[in-house]
N, C-alpha and C positions, 0 to 999 in steps of 0.2 A: 504493500500500500504506500509506504514511504517513497519508494522509487517512482511509482506511478504519479504520485502527487508532485514530486520534484520535476519529473518530465513535463507534466502539464504546466507547472509554473514557468519552466524554462521556455516552453513553446509560447506561452502567453507573453512573456517578457520579450521574446524575439519578435512576435507579431506586433507588439506595442512599439518596439524600436523601429520596425519597418514602417509603421504608420506615421511615426514622428519624422522619419527621413523623407517620406513622401510629402508631408506637410512642408518640410524645409525646402524640398525641391520646388514646390509651387511658389513659395516666397522668393526663392532665388531666381526662378524664371521671370518673376514679376519685377524684382528689385535689383537683381544682379549683386554687385559688391556692396550695395547699401543694405542688403538683407541683415536684419538685426535679430538678436535672440528674442527680443520683445515681440517682434512681428511674427517670428516662427512659432512662439508659444501661443500667440493669439490665433494663428491659423490652425494650430493643432487643438485649440480649445482647452488649453491647460495654462497653469501659471509658470512663470519663468523658473522658479525653484524646482519644479518637477522636471523641466527640460534640463536643468543643470544636473539633476540626479541621474539622468540617463547618459549625459555626455560630458559632464564636468564643467566645460566652458566652451567658448566658441571654437577653440582649437580642437577640442574633442569632437564637436559636431562637424567641423571642417574635415577632419581625418575620416570620419564615417562616410560623409558625402563623397570625399575623394576616392575612397575605396569602392564605393558603389558605382561611380561613373568610370573609374579606371578599369574595373572588372568588365563592364559593358564594352568599353573601348577595346580592351585586349581581345575580347571575344570576336568583335567585328574585324579587327586587324588579322587575327588568325584565320577567320573565314575567308578574307581576301587572299591570304597567302595559300589557302587550300583550294582556291577556285581552279577549275580545269582550264588552264591557259598557259601560254609560254611565259618564260621568266620575266621578260620586259613588261608584259601585260600585268603580271601579278605585282611587280614592283610598283607600277603606276596605280593599280587598284588599291594597294596598301596605302600609298601616299594620299590618294583621293579619299579613302575611307577616313583617315585622320582629319583632313581638311573639311570634309563634309560634316563630320561630327562637331567641330568647333563652329562651323558656319551655321548649322541647324540650331545650336543652343549657345549663342554667344554670351548670354547672361550667365549661364552656368560656367562657361570657360573663364569669364572675367572674375567670377567669384572664386574659382579655384586658383587662378594664376595671378590675379591682381586684386585680392580681397580688400586691401587697405586703400586703394586709390580714391574711391568716392567717399569712403568712411572718413578720411582726413578732411576732405572738403566740406562734408556735412557735419563735422565735429560730433560724430556718433560715439557712444561709449566704447565701441570696439576699435577706436582709431589706433590703439597701440598694437594691433594684431600684426604679427611678424610674417609677412608674405614669404620671404626667403626660407625661413625655418620650416614652413609647412609645405610649400610647393616643391622644394628641392627633392624630398623623398618620393614624391609622386613621379617626377621625371626619372629619378634613379630606378624606380621600380619598372617603369616602361623600358628603360635601357637594358636592365638585367633580363627582363622577360624576352625582349627581342634578341639579346645575345644567345639565350638558350635555343631559340628557334634557328638562328643562323648556324650555331655549332652543330645542331642536329641535322641540318639539311644540306650544308655545303662543305666540301673538303678544302680547308684552308691550309693544309699541310702542317709543318711543325708549329708548335705553340698555338694551335687552333683555338683553344679555349680563351687564351688571352686576346688573340686577334678578334675573336667573335665579340668579346666584351667591348673592345675598342670600336668595332663597327656598330654594335648595338647602341652604345651611348652616343656615338657620333651621329648616327642617323636620327635618333630621338632629338638630340640637340638641334640638328638641322631642321627637322620638321617643326619643332617648337618655335625656334627663332623666326623661321620663314613664315610660319603660320600666324604668329603673333603680329608680325609686320603687315602681312597681307590682310588679316582681319581688320586691322585698324585703318589701313589706307586704301585697300582694294585697287592696287595699281594695275592689275590684270585679272583675267578670268581665272577661275579655279583650274580649268583644264590647262591653261597656259602655264600656271605655276607647277602643276603636277608634271607636265612634260619637261620643264626646265630642271626641276629637282631630280627627275629620273635621269636626265642627261648627265647631271653632276655625279650621280651614283654609279652610272653604268660602266665606267671604264674597267674596274676590277671585277665587278659583278658579272660582266659578260664573259670573263675568262675562267672563273673557277668552275670546277665540276660539281655536280650534285653528289652528295654522300650516298654510297651504295645502300639500297634498302630504304631510303628516306623518300618522302613525297616530293622532295626537291624544293628549290627556291626560284 
């Protein structure tokens, strides 16, 4: 009986946390970096102390939302890499998947990558939120996940694990920097940016062999 009750309580807590994250998502989609703990609590129909009880502070809520959206993005990127197409097409599809994601939900992107920008201007209580301390781990996770995929799928020769990590973090850094600039200025179409970034990556990628037994890259 005790174990069943604990399982039910855990399931209930997990469901409640998911509902709170969905409420936070709605506020972020509406308010972007200006999303406050007060607004999220009001959207969820609870008091701010209850929200703090679940996430600790805005940093805890940010990390939970970052994991939620990073998980979804990683799933979409891996699906693009698994698509039945030649390597160049898959590289372009993967780049386009990332750019399409930040284009479709720019407020979520800005909350995750630039959460302090509008908060400082509006003098919100969260204006001390440290963007670098929170967004850097998100980018590192993307880099490490991509490194694993690269090492599994292509033969990079000696020191392949280290080189795969260099490539993984380098590609993520490139996508992030180029995407951030593009989303803010829109200097070209998404298709043009994808093609240009693929050209930049293509030199060595065109030369390496797929690892035997892997789905390839």
